[in-house]
C-alpha positions in Angstrom: -3.1 11.6 -0.9 -2.2 7.9 -0.7 -3.1 5.6 -3.5 -5.3 2.6 -3.2 -2.5 0.1 -4.2 -0.6 -1.4 -1.3 3.0 -2.4 -1.9 5.4 -3.5 0.9 9.0 -4.4 1.1 9.8 -7.8 -0.4 6.6 -7.9 -2.5 7.3 -9.4 -5.9 6.2 -7.2 -8.7 6.0 -6.8 -12.5 6.7 -3.4 -14.0 4.5 -3.0 -17.1 5.3 0.1 -19.1 2.5 2.2 -20.6 3.3 1.1 -24.1 2.8 -2.6 -23.1 -1.0 -1.9 -22.8 -1.2 -4.0 -19.5 0.3 -7.1 -21.2 2.6 -9.0 -18.8 4.0 -11.0 -21.6 5.3 -7.9 -23.4 9.1 -8.0 -23.9 9.5 -4.7 -22.0 7.8 -6.0 -18.8 10.3 -6.3 -16.0 10.2 -8.4 -12.9 11.6 -7.6 -9.4 10.8 -6.9 -5.8 9.9 -3.9 -3.6 12.6 -2.5 -1.3 10.6 0.5 0.1 7.7 2.8 -0.6 7.4 6.6 -0.4 5.3 7.9 2.5 2.4 8.8 0.2 2.6 5.5 -1.6 3.0 7.1 -5.0 6.6 5.9 -5.6 7.7 2.4 -5.1 11.4 1.6 -4.9 12.3 -1.7 -6.6 15.2 -3.9 -7.6 14.8 -5.6 -11.0 16.2 -8.8 -12.4 18.7 -8.7 -15.2 18.3 -12.4 -15.8 15.5 -14.0 -13.9 16.6 -17.5 -14.8 20.0 -16.9 -13.1 18.5 -14.8 -10.3 20.9 -11.9 -11.3 19.8 -8.4 -10.3 20.2 -5.6 -12.7 20.1 -3.0 -9.9 22.5 -4.1 -7.2 23.7 -0.7 -5.8 20.4 1.2 -5.7 16.7 0.7 -6.0 14.8 2.3 -8.8 11.9 4.7 -8.2 8.8 3.4 -10.1 5.3 4.9 -10.2 2.9 2.6 -8.4 0.4 2.6 -11.3 3.0 0.8 -13.5 3.3 -2.1 -11.1 1.3 -5.2 -10.4 1.9 -7.9 -7.8 3.4 -10.9 -9.5 5.4 -13.8 -8.0 8.2 -14.7 -10.4 10.8 -16.4 -8.2 10.7 -18.5 -5.0 10.5 -16.5 -1.7 13.9 -17.8 -0.7 15.5 -16.1 -3.7 14.0 -12.7 -2.6 15.2 -13.3 1.0 18.7 -14.0 -0.1 18.8 -11.0 -2.5 17.4 -8.9 0.3 20.1 -10.0 2.7 22.9 -9.3 0.2 21.8 -6.2 -1.7 19.4 -4.4 0.6 20.8 -5.0 4.1 24.3 -5.9 3.0 25.2 -9.5 4.1 24.7 -13.1 3.2 24.1 -16.0 5.5 26.8 -17.8 3.6 29.2 -14.8 4.0 32.4 -15.9 5.7 33.0 -12.4 7.2 32.2 -12.2 11.0 29.1 -10.5 12.0 29.4 -6.9 13.4 29.4 -6.8 17.1 26.3 -5.5 18.8 26.4 -2.4 20.9 
């Protein structure tokens, strides 16, 4: 059964653990963005920032499975930062990457 929350790729989120009692300013709250969602919507795969001030991701190789009920929508960085992180870490290239694009079939 699908949940009533709707998360989509590139949505910015805050992960608020149970012990934080819903407080976004709790030191264990983490910020990031959605990369994908399970078919039933129960699990949301996210990338989280290691240092949000430097736009450095903690999870560069893989997304982390997170239960939807521990996430809230929260914009923490400009959309352009998410777009660039998406290009580099999710689909694997940067607009500023000097390597040539792969040829199309």
